[in-house]
C-alpha positions in Angstrom: 11.8 -98.0 54.4 9.4 -95.4 55.8 12.0 -92.7 55.6 11.9 -93.0 51.8 9.4 -91.5 49.4 7.3 -94.0 47.6 7.2 -93.3 43.9 3.4 -93.2 44.2 4.0 -89.9 46.0 6.0 -88.6 43.1 4.5 -87.2 39.9 6.7 -87.8 36.8 6.4 -86.5 33.3 8.4 -87.5 30.2 8.3 -84.6 27.7 9.8 -84.8 24.2 11.7 -81.6 23.0 13.6 -80.6 20.0 16.7 -79.6 22.1 17.9 -79.0 25.6 16.3 -76.0 27.3 18.5 -73.2 28.6 18.9 -73.4 32.4 17.4 -69.9 32.9 14.2 -71.0 31.1 14.0 -74.5 32.6 11.6 -73.6 35.5 9.2 -71.8 33.2 9.4 -74.7 30.8 8.6 -77.2 33.6 5.7 -75.1 34.9 4.2 -74.9 31.5 4.4 -78.6 30.9 2.9 -79.3 34.4 0.1 -76.8 33.6 -0.6 -78.5 30.3 -0.8 -81.9 32.1 -3.3 -80.4 34.7 -0.8 -80.4 37.5 -0.6 -77.4 39.8 2.9 -76.7 41.1 2.9 -75.0 44.5 5.7 -72.8 45.9 6.8 -75.4 48.5 6.8 -78.4 46.0 10.0 -80.1 45.1 10.8 -80.0 41.3 13.6 -81.2 39.2 14.2 -82.0 35.5 16.8 -84.2 33.7 17.5 -83.9 30.0 17.8 -87.3 28.4 20.0 -86.7 25.4 19.6 -90.2 23.8 15.9 -89.5 23.1 15.6 -85.7 23.4 13.2 -85.9 26.3 12.9 -84.2 29.6 12.3 -86.3 32.7 10.4 -84.0 35.1 9.6 -85.2 38.6 7.9 -83.4 41.5 6.5 -84.1 44.9 4.6 -82.3 47.6 6.2 -84.4 50.3 9.4 -82.7 51.2 9.9 -84.5 54.6 11.3 -87.7 53.1 14.3 -88.7 51.0 14.2 -90.1 47.5 15.4 -93.7 47.4 18.0 -92.9 44.8 19.7 -90.4 47.2 20.8 -93.5 49.1 21.6 -95.5 46.0 24.0 -92.7 45.1 26.3 -94.2 47.8 26.3 -97.6 46.0 26.6 -96.6 42.3 30.3 -95.9 42.6 30.9 -99.6 42.8 29.8 -100.0 39.2 31.8 -98.7 36.2 29.3 -99.3 33.5 27.7 -96.2 31.7 24.0 -97.3 32.2 23.1 -99.1 35.4 19.6 -100.0 36.6 18.6 -100.8 40.2 15.4 -102.8 40.8 13.9 -102.1 44.2 10.6 -104.0 44.6 8.4 -102.5 41.9 10.6 -99.4 41.3 13.4 -99.1 38.8 16.2 -96.5 39.0 18.4 -95.8 35.9 21.8 -94.2 36.3 24.0 -92.7 33.6 27.7 -92.2 34.4 26.9 -92.6 38.2 24.2 -90.0 38.2 20.5 -90.6 38.5 18.9 -90.4 35.0 15.4 -91.8 35.2 13.1 -93.7 37.5 9.7 -95.4 37.2 7.1 -97.2 39.3 6.2 -100.5 37.6 2.6 -101.7 37.7 3.6 -105.3 37.4 6.7 -107.5 37.8 9.1 -107.6 34.9 12.1 -109.8 34.3 15.5 -108.3 33.4 15.0 -108.7 29.6 11.6 -107.0 29.8 13.1 -104.1 31.8 15.9 -103.7 29.2 13.3 -103.6 26.4 11.1 -101.1 28.4 14.0 -98.7 29.0 15.2 -99.0 25.3 11.7 -98.3 24.0 11.1 -95.4 26.5 14.6 -93.7 26.5 16.5 -95.2 23.6 19.0 -96.5 26.1 20.6 -100.0 26.3 21.2 -100.9 29.9 24.7 -102.3 30.7 23.9 -103.7 34.1 20.9 -104.5 36.2 21.1 -105.0 40.0 18.2 -106.4 42.0 18.5 -104.8 45.5 16.1 -107.3 47.2 18.0 -110.4 46.0 21.6 -109.2 46.1 21.9 -106.9 49.1 20.9 -106.5 52.6 19.3 -103.2 53.5 21.8 -102.4 56.3 24.7 -103.0 54.0 23.6 -100.5 51.4 22.6 -97.3 53.2 24.8 -94.9 55.2 23.9 -92.3 57.8 21.4 -89.6 56.8 24.3 -87.0 56.7 25.7 -88.8 53.6 22.6 -88.3 51.5 23.2 -86.4 48.2 21.5 -83.1 48.2 19.6 -82.8 44.9 18.7 -79.4 43.5 15.2 -78.2 43.7 14.7 -75.9 40.7 11.5 -74.7 42.2 13.5 -72.7 44.7 15.6 -70.8 42.3 15.6 -67.0 42.0 12.4 -65.5 40.6 12.1 -65.1 36.9 12.2 -61.9 35.0 8.5 -62.0 34.7 8.2 -61.8 38.5 10.8 -59.1 38.7 8.9 -57.0 36.2 5.7 -57.5 38.1 7.3 -56.5 41.4 8.8 -53.4 39.7 5.3 -52.5 38.4 3.9 -52.7 42.0 6.7 -50.5 43.3 6.0 -47.9 40.6 2.3 -48.0 41.5 3.1 -47.5 45.2 5.5 -44.6 44.5 3.0 -43.0 42.2 0.2 -43.3 44.8 2.4 -41.7 47.4 3.3 -38.8 45.0 -0.3 -38.1 44.2 -1.3 -38.4 47.9 1.2 -35.6 48.8 0.1 -33.3 46.0 -3.5 -34.1 45.5 -4.9 -35.6 48.7 -8.5 -35.4 47.7 -7.9 -37.6 44.7 -6.1 -40.3 46.7 -8.8 -43.0 46.8 -9.5 -42.8 43.1 -5.8 -42.9 42.2 -5.0 -45.8 44.5 -7.9 -47.8 43.1 -6.7 -47.0 39.5 -3.1 -48.3 40.2 -4.3 -51.4 42.0 -6.4 -52.2 38.9 -3.4 -51.6 36.6 -1.2 -53.8 38.8 -3.7 -56.6 38.6 -3.8 -56.2 34.8 0.0 -56.4 34.6 0.0 -59.6 36.7 -2.7 -61.2 34.5 -0.8 -60.2 31.4 2.5 -61.5 32.6 0.9 -64.8 33.7 -0.6 -65.3 30.3 2.7 -64.5 28.4 4.6 -66.8 30.8 2.3 -69.7 30.0 2.6 -69.1 26.3 6.4 -69.0 26.6 6.6 -65.5 25.2 9.7 -63.4 26.0 8.6 -60.1 27.7 11.1 -57.3 27.2 9.7 -54.4 29.2 6.6 -52.7 30.5 5.7 -49.1 29.8 3.0 -46.8 31.0 2.3 -43.5 29.3 -1.4 -43.2 29.9 -1.7 -46.7 28.4 -0.2 -49.9 29.7 2.1 -51.3 27.0 4.1 -54.5 26.8 7.0 -55.1 24.4 7.4 -58.8 23.6 9.4 -61.1 21.3 7.9 -64.2 19.6 10.3 -66.8 18.3 9.6 -68.6 15.1 9.3 -71.8 17.1 6.5 -70.3 19.2 4.7 -68.4 16.4 1.3 -69.6 15.3 -1.9 -68.2 14.0 -3.6 -69.5 17.1 -1.2 -67.6 19.3 -1.9 -64.4 17.4 -5.6 -64.9 17.9 -5.0 -65.3 21.6 -3.1 -62.1 21.7 -5.9 -60.2 19.8 -8.3 -61.4 22.5 -6.1 -60.4 25.5 -4.5 -57.3 24.1 -4.6 -54.6 21.4 -1.7 -55.1 19.0 0.0 -51.7 18.4 2.8 -53.0 16.2 3.9 -56.3 14.8 7.3 -56.4 13.1 9.6 -59.2 11.9 13.3 -58.8 12.8 15.3 -60.6 10.0 18.6 -60.6 11.9 17.1 -62.2 15.1 14.6 -64.3 13.1 11.7 -63.4 15.4 8.8 -61.0 15.7 8.8 -57.9 17.9 5.4 -56.9 19.1 4.0 -54.0 21.1 0.8 -54.7 23.0 -1.7 -52.5 24.7 -3.3 -54.1 27.8 -7.0 -53.6 27.4 
């Protein structure tokens, strides 16, 4: 079984939410949750998230080992034999839960559990009642279960999706800085060094500001520069708190702070200090 990832190589997180996250915001949501749990997600890491509707939880899993397959990718070839809604496979000390023939949750067990204990564990964790439990070790031979590598299901890595709007805005700010530097170089060559340094400094400030807003899950609308670097943001009522406002006061100068009754959110203009 060396071609499979051990679940000891996979970091998993079960996060309670009030509702399902929009797909376009899912990567930012996952990054924030990993950050809050002291886990650093790198650009080459695998990342995926499953919304568990029965308990309003997100099951997030990530690994830095991208050379091996997940065990459930092979189990996907076996699940079609079972018509029940909730099916659980036991593989040594690992359990894999399927819902409607799709992987829904998995967990490394620290000690052996019987079937009733596993049912209780899954119910308490996910609010799900298992319909069927299959013990791979007892009921199947390894060579009977798994097909050739070409038949492995390709699961989506959401860490490889297109860059977020925050990143696009940052890139745009860099391009503006470069164009501005070229313009000033052509017209005021003697001031080039000073101007380049100024725009590099501004670009770093933009990057720092965008990183901060992204971590706080604040919607950034646009960036302006009219002698002062300004950001227009929107704060939902869900994200609003006095603590957040104090953070903003430390990081920025608040130029305007208005409540939009129709959208039920705050529109804020910030000056990057």
